N, CA and C atoms as an extended XYZ file, in Angstrom:
297
Properties=species:S:1:pos:R:3:atomname:S:1:resname:S:1:resid:I:1 pbc="F F F"
N        -2.085      -10.756       12.134 N   UNK     1
C        -0.666      -10.684       11.844 CA  UNK     1
C        -0.440       -9.680       10.719 C   UNK     1
N         0.639       -8.962       10.789 N   UNK     2
C         0.930       -7.943        9.791 CA  UNK     2
C         1.294       -8.562        8.452 C   UNK     2
N         0.849       -7.933        7.373 N   UNK     3
C         1.108       -8.464        6.035 CA  UNK     3
C         2.588       -8.440        5.685 C   UNK     3
N         3.369       -7.585        6.328 N   UNK     4
C         4.794       -7.505        6.017 CA  UNK     4
C         5.529       -8.790        6.358 C   UNK     4
N         4.935       -9.611        7.204 N   UNK     5
C         5.599      -10.827        7.633 CA  UNK     5
C         4.891      -12.085        7.132 C   UNK     5
N         3.910      -11.926        6.263 N   UNK     6
C         3.135      -13.067        5.766 CA  UNK     6
C         3.254      -13.132        4.255 C   UNK     6
N         3.955      -14.119        3.763 N   UNK     7
C         4.132      -14.277        2.334 CA  UNK     7
C         2.827      -14.724        1.694 C   UNK     7
N         2.276      -13.898        0.810 N   UNK     8
C         1.065      -14.205        0.058 CA  UNK     8
C        -0.124      -14.581        0.935 C   UNK     8
N        -0.236      -14.008        2.115 N   UNK     9
C        -1.385      -14.337        2.955 CA  UNK     9
C        -2.678      -13.842        2.328 C   UNK     9
N        -2.640      -12.664        1.737 N   UNK    10
C        -3.845      -12.112        1.125 CA  UNK    10
C        -3.517      -11.716       -0.305 C   UNK    10
N        -3.660      -12.636       -1.232 N   UNK    11
C        -3.307      -12.342       -2.613 CA  UNK    11
C        -4.519      -12.055       -3.468 C   UNK    11
N        -5.717      -12.226       -2.929 N   UNK    12
C        -6.914      -12.002       -3.732 CA  UNK    12
C        -7.053      -10.515       -4.042 C   UNK    12
N        -6.962      -10.197       -5.321 N   UNK    13
C        -7.115       -8.815       -5.741 CA  UNK    13
C        -5.918       -7.940       -5.474 C   UNK    13
N        -4.817       -8.532       -5.082 N   UNK    14
C        -3.635       -7.745       -4.741 CA  UNK    14
C        -2.480       -8.162       -5.636 C   UNK    14
N        -1.903       -7.220       -6.340 N   UNK    15
C        -0.768       -7.512       -7.200 CA  UNK    15
C         0.513       -7.286       -6.425 C   UNK    15
N         1.428       -8.212       -6.553 N   UNK    16
C         2.722       -8.074       -5.904 CA  UNK    16
C         3.774       -7.910       -6.992 C   UNK    16
N         4.787       -7.112       -6.730 N   UNK    17
C         5.829       -6.885       -7.713 CA  UNK    17
C         6.680       -8.128       -7.920 C   UNK    17
N         6.978       -8.820       -6.865 N   UNK    18
C         7.714      -10.074       -6.899 CA  UNK    18
C         7.322      -10.847       -5.653 C   UNK    18
N         7.640      -12.124       -5.609 N   UNK    19
C         7.087      -12.996       -4.571 CA  UNK    19
C         7.459      -12.613       -3.139 C   UNK    19
N         8.564      -11.932       -2.940 N   UNK    20
C         8.974      -11.565       -1.583 CA  UNK    20
C         8.664      -10.110       -1.245 C   UNK    20
N         7.899       -9.441       -2.102 N   UNK    21
C         7.582       -8.030       -1.907 CA  UNK    21
C         6.879       -7.807       -0.576 C   UNK    21
N         7.408       -6.927        0.226 N   UNK    22
C         6.879       -6.552        1.531 CA  UNK    22
C         6.753       -7.725        2.489 C   UNK    22
N         7.737       -8.605        2.481 N   UNK    23
C         7.823       -9.651        3.492 CA  UNK    23
C         9.077       -9.394        4.308 C   UNK    23
N         9.250      -10.153        5.376 N   UNK    24
C        10.458       -9.981        6.187 CA  UNK    24
C        11.703      -10.478        5.456 C   UNK    24
N        11.508      -11.187        4.326 N   UNK    25
C        12.632      -11.682        3.543 CA  UNK    25
C        13.145      -10.652        2.539 C   UNK    25
N        12.420       -9.576        2.357 N   UNK    26
C        12.851       -8.536        1.420 CA  UNK    26
C        13.937       -7.705        2.103 C   UNK    26
N        15.162       -7.886        1.673 N   UNK    27
C        16.293       -7.197        2.290 CA  UNK    27
C        17.017       -6.351        1.240 C   UNK    27
N        17.910       -5.494        1.701 N   UNK    28
C        18.704       -4.696        0.775 CA  UNK    28
C        19.549       -5.606       -0.115 C   UNK    28
N        20.053       -6.689        0.459 N   UNK    29
C        20.864       -7.622       -0.335 CA  UNK    29
C        20.037       -8.233       -1.454 C   UNK    29
N        18.808       -8.648       -1.161 N   UNK    30
C        17.943       -9.232       -2.179 CA  UNK    30
C        17.707       -8.237       -3.315 C   UNK    30
N        17.364       -7.009       -2.957 N   UNK    31
C        17.121       -5.983       -3.978 CA  UNK    31
C        18.401       -5.678       -4.737 C   UNK    31
N        19.495       -5.533       -4.015 N   UNK    32
C        20.777       -5.179       -4.627 CA  UNK    32
C        21.309       -6.252       -5.570 C   UNK    32
N        21.079       -7.520       -5.241 N   UNK    33
C        21.646       -8.598       -6.054 CA  UNK    33
C        20.676       -9.175       -7.081 C   UNK    33
N        19.372       -9.130       -6.808 N   UNK    34
C        18.443       -9.834       -7.685 CA  UNK    34
C        17.334       -8.972       -8.278 C   UNK    34
N        16.711       -8.147       -7.478 N   UNK    35
C        15.523       -7.421       -7.927 CA  UNK    35
C        15.873       -6.227       -8.799 C   UNK    35
N        16.752       -5.380       -8.321 N   UNK    36
C        17.110       -4.158       -9.051 CA  UNK    36
C        18.577       -3.824       -8.792 C   UNK    36
N        19.500       -4.636       -9.370 N   UNK    37
C        20.931       -4.488       -9.059 CA  UNK    37
C        21.490       -3.084       -9.297 C   UNK    37
N        21.081       -2.436      -10.354 N   UNK    38
C        21.599       -1.098      -10.641 CA  UNK    38
C        20.701       -0.004      -10.095 C   UNK    38
N        19.634       -0.381       -9.414 N   UNK    39
C        18.644        0.547       -8.861 CA  UNK    39
C        18.045        1.454       -9.932 C   UNK    39
N        17.940        0.930      -11.157 N   UNK    40
C        17.349        1.706      -12.250 CA  UNK    40
C        15.851        1.915      -12.035 C   UNK    40
N        15.158        0.863      -11.581 N   UNK    41
C        13.720        0.989      -11.354 CA  UNK    41
C        13.431        1.923      -10.179 C   UNK    41
N        14.243        1.825       -9.148 N   UNK    42
C        14.077        2.720       -7.997 CA  UNK    42
C        14.302        4.179       -8.417 C   UNK    42
N        15.318        4.383       -9.219 N   UNK    43
C        15.613        5.738       -9.686 CA  UNK    43
C        14.491        6.265      -10.580 C   UNK    43
N        13.967        5.398      -11.446 N   UNK    44
C        12.899        5.825      -12.363 CA  UNK    44
C        11.635        6.219      -11.593 C   UNK    44
N        11.229        5.394      -10.643 N   UNK    45
C        10.008        5.719       -9.897 CA  UNK    45
C        10.226        6.940       -9.011 C   UNK    45
N        11.438        7.112       -8.509 N   UNK    46
C        11.739        8.310       -7.708 CA  UNK    46
C        11.613        9.568       -8.548 C   UNK    46
N        12.062        9.506       -9.793 N   UNK    47
C        11.949       10.665      -10.681 CA  UNK    47
C        10.487       10.978      -11.007 C   UNK    47
N         9.694        9.924      -11.234 N   UNK    48
C         8.264       10.140      -11.520 CA  UNK    48
C         7.579       10.794      -10.329 C   UNK    48
N         7.842       10.271       -9.139 N   UNK    49
C         7.234       10.841       -7.927 CA  UNK    49
C         7.701       12.283       -7.725 C   UNK    49
N         8.967       12.550       -7.954 N   UNK    50
C         9.479       13.913       -7.803 CA  UNK    50
C         8.789       14.872       -8.771 C   UNK    50
N         8.614       14.439      -10.015 N   UNK    51
C         7.916       15.286      -11.002 CA  UNK    51
C         6.466       15.528      -10.598 C   UNK    51
N         5.819       14.486      -10.081 N   UNK    52
C         4.431       14.652       -9.632 CA  UNK    52
C         4.349       15.655       -8.481 C   UNK    52
N         5.266       15.542       -7.534 N   UNK    53
C         5.261       16.465       -6.400 CA  UNK    53
C         5.569       17.894       -6.842 C   UNK    53
N         6.499       18.057       -7.771 N   UNK    54
C         6.787       19.393       -8.293 CA  UNK    54
C         5.564       19.977       -8.990 C   UNK    54
N         4.877       19.142       -9.752 N   UNK    55
C         3.677       19.598      -10.451 CA  UNK    55
C         2.579       19.993       -9.464 C   UNK    55
N         2.371       19.177       -8.450 N   UNK    56
C         1.348       19.490       -7.448 CA  UNK    56
C         1.729       20.721       -6.628 C   UNK    56
N         3.019       20.885       -6.371 N   UNK    57
C         3.482       22.022       -5.579 CA  UNK    57
C         3.277       23.361       -6.268 C   UNK    57
N         3.186       23.364       -7.587 N   UNK    58
C         2.996       24.605       -8.335 CA  UNK    58
C         1.533       24.987       -8.507 C   UNK    58
N         0.624       24.112       -8.132 N   UNK    59
C        -0.805       24.382       -8.336 CA  UNK    59
C        -1.384       25.132       -7.138 C   UNK    59
N        -2.200       26.150       -7.402 N   UNK    60
C        -2.820       26.887       -6.292 CA  UNK    60
C        -3.892       26.053       -5.580 C   UNK    60
N        -4.451       25.074       -6.288 N   UNK    61
C        -5.479       24.222       -5.692 CA  UNK    61
C        -5.215       22.784       -6.141 C   UNK    61
N        -5.155       21.856       -5.173 N   UNK    62
C        -4.856       20.472       -5.510 CA  UNK    62
C        -6.016       19.830       -6.263 C   UNK    62
N        -5.721       19.066       -7.314 N   UNK    63
C        -6.774       18.477       -8.142 CA  UNK    63
C        -7.302       17.154       -7.583 C   UNK    63
N        -7.898       17.194       -6.404 N   UNK    64
C        -8.452       15.997       -5.792 CA  UNK    64
C        -9.953       16.142       -5.633 C   UNK    64
N       -10.655       15.063       -5.890 N   UNK    65
C       -12.097       15.028       -5.705 CA  UNK    65
C       -12.354       14.458       -4.311 C   UNK    65
N       -12.499       15.325       -3.326 N   UNK    66
C       -12.642       14.882       -1.946 CA  UNK    66
C       -13.933       14.111       -1.708 C   UNK    66
N       -14.976       14.418       -2.463 N   UNK    67
C       -16.234       13.673       -2.311 CA  UNK    67
C       -16.030       12.219       -2.719 C   UNK    67
N       -15.414       12.010       -3.855 N   UNK    68
C       -15.141       10.638       -4.312 CA  UNK    68
C       -14.191        9.929       -3.360 C   UNK    68
N       -13.185       10.640       -2.898 N   UNK    69
C       -12.214       10.081       -1.965 CA  UNK    69
C       -12.910        9.618       -0.684 C   UNK    69
N       -13.804       10.441       -0.163 N   UNK    70
C       -14.550       10.105        1.047 CA  UNK    70
C       -15.400        8.866        0.836 C   UNK    70
N       -16.075        8.785       -0.308 N   UNK    71
C       -16.909        7.612       -0.609 CA  UNK    71
C       -16.051        6.346       -0.677 C   UNK    71
N       -14.886        6.440       -1.275 N   UNK    72
C       -13.995        5.276       -1.380 CA  UNK    72
C       -13.528        4.817        0.001 C   UNK    72
N       -13.179        5.772        0.854 N   UNK    73
C       -12.734        5.427        2.211 CA  UNK    73
C       -13.862        4.738        2.973 C   UNK    73
N       -15.073        5.250        2.857 N   UNK    74
C       -16.223        4.640        3.534 CA  UNK    74
C       -16.458        3.225        3.006 C   UNK    74
N       -16.370        3.039        1.683 N   UNK    75
C       -16.566        1.706        1.101 CA  UNK    75
C       -15.496        0.732        1.605 C   UNK    75
N       -14.251        1.194        1.702 N   UNK    76
C       -13.187        0.343        2.218 CA  UNK    76
C       -13.438       -0.024        3.678 C   UNK    76
N       -13.895        0.953        4.451 N   UNK    77
C       -14.164        0.714        5.869 CA  UNK    77
C       -15.279       -0.312        6.040 C   UNK    77
N       -16.336       -0.192        5.244 N   UNK    78
C       -17.449       -1.134        5.323 CA  UNK    78
C       -16.994       -2.533        4.903 C   UNK    78
N       -16.212       -2.631        3.831 N   UNK    79
C       -15.763       -3.941        3.363 CA  UNK    79
C       -14.754       -4.579        4.305 C   UNK    79
N       -14.143       -3.780        5.175 N   UNK    80
C       -13.169       -4.317        6.125 CA  UNK    80
C       -13.812       -5.320        7.075 C   UNK    80
N       -15.091       -5.145        7.329 N   UNK    81
C       -15.797       -6.054        8.228 CA  UNK    81
C       -15.780       -7.490        7.693 C   UNK    81
N       -15.722       -7.652        6.379 N   UNK    82
C       -15.755       -8.973        5.762 CA  UNK    82
C       -14.369       -9.477        5.363 C   UNK    82
N       -13.352       -8.720        5.673 N   UNK    83
C       -11.974       -9.088        5.323 CA  UNK    83
C       -11.501      -10.215        6.242 C   UNK    83
N       -10.649      -11.115        5.733 N   UNK    84
C       -10.133      -12.209        6.572 CA  UNK    84
C        -9.418      -11.736        7.839 C   UNK    84
N        -8.879      -10.531        7.823 N   UNK    85
C        -8.155      -10.037        9.001 CA  UNK    85
C        -9.058       -9.333        9.998 C   UNK    85
N       -10.347       -9.267        9.729 N   UNK    86
C       -11.220       -8.503       10.608 CA  UNK    86
C       -11.207       -9.038       12.029 C   UNK    86
N       -11.089      -10.349       12.203 N   UNK    87
C       -11.041      -10.917       13.554 CA  UNK    87
C        -9.799      -10.448       14.295 C   UNK    87
N        -8.661      -10.389       13.599 N   UNK    88
C        -7.432       -9.887       14.222 CA  UNK    88
C        -7.583       -8.427       14.633 C   UNK    88
N        -8.270       -7.660       13.804 N   UNK    89
C        -8.482       -6.240       14.098 CA  UNK    89
C        -9.361       -6.083       15.332 C   UNK    89
N       -10.427       -6.879       15.400 N   UNK    90
C       -11.322       -6.830       16.558 CA  UNK    90
C       -10.605       -7.267       17.831 C   UNK    90
N        -9.775       -8.300       17.717 N   UNK    91
C        -9.024       -8.773       18.891 CA  UNK    91
C        -8.021       -7.731       19.370 C   UNK    91
N        -7.586       -6.841       18.482 N   UNK    92
C        -6.668       -5.772       18.873 CA  UNK    92
C        -7.410       -4.601       19.507 C   UNK    92
N        -8.747       -4.728       19.614 N   UNK    93
C        -9.528       -3.680       20.271 CA  UNK    93
C        -9.923       -2.543       19.359 C   UNK    93
N        -9.872       -2.761       18.052 N   UNK    94
C       -10.257       -1.723       17.095 CA  UNK    94
C       -11.659       -2.034       16.576 C   UNK    94
N       -12.653       -1.225       16.918 N   UNK    95
C       -14.021       -1.511       16.468 CA  UNK    95
C       -14.192       -1.263       14.970 C   UNK    95
N       -14.952       -2.117       14.320 N   UNK    96
C       -15.196       -1.967       12.883 CA  UNK    96
C       -16.531       -1.320       12.599 C   UNK    96
N       -17.406       -1.291       13.549 N   UNK    97
C       -18.724       -0.720       13.338 CA  UNK    97
C       -18.773        0.735       13.739 C   UNK    97
N       -19.979        1.287       13.760 N   UNK    98
C       -20.156        2.691       14.147 CA  UNK    98
C       -20.334        2.845       15.641 C   UNK    98
N       -20.208        1.738       16.382 N   UNK    99
C       -20.399        1.769       17.840 CA  UNK    99
C       -19.351        2.600       18.531 C   UNK    99
């Protein structure tokens, strides 16, 4: 089952902004009335992301360590086999091994 519809199904090691974050109960009304009524936090994070993109756009070479990134992706893929959702993934026909 998708995490967007499961409240706190996988909370181990995962920080949530608020209890309904990324659930089917998170609506515009909830955000507008309770979470961020003036959209100040949304505006602030949008400005940070915009500045980051402007900074990256001006660089002739992106400052990413692709070797480290590749190792992290491989580690995540290997650990996926032991994740509680691995059975759901296998039932969907997505192989987790190198087969």
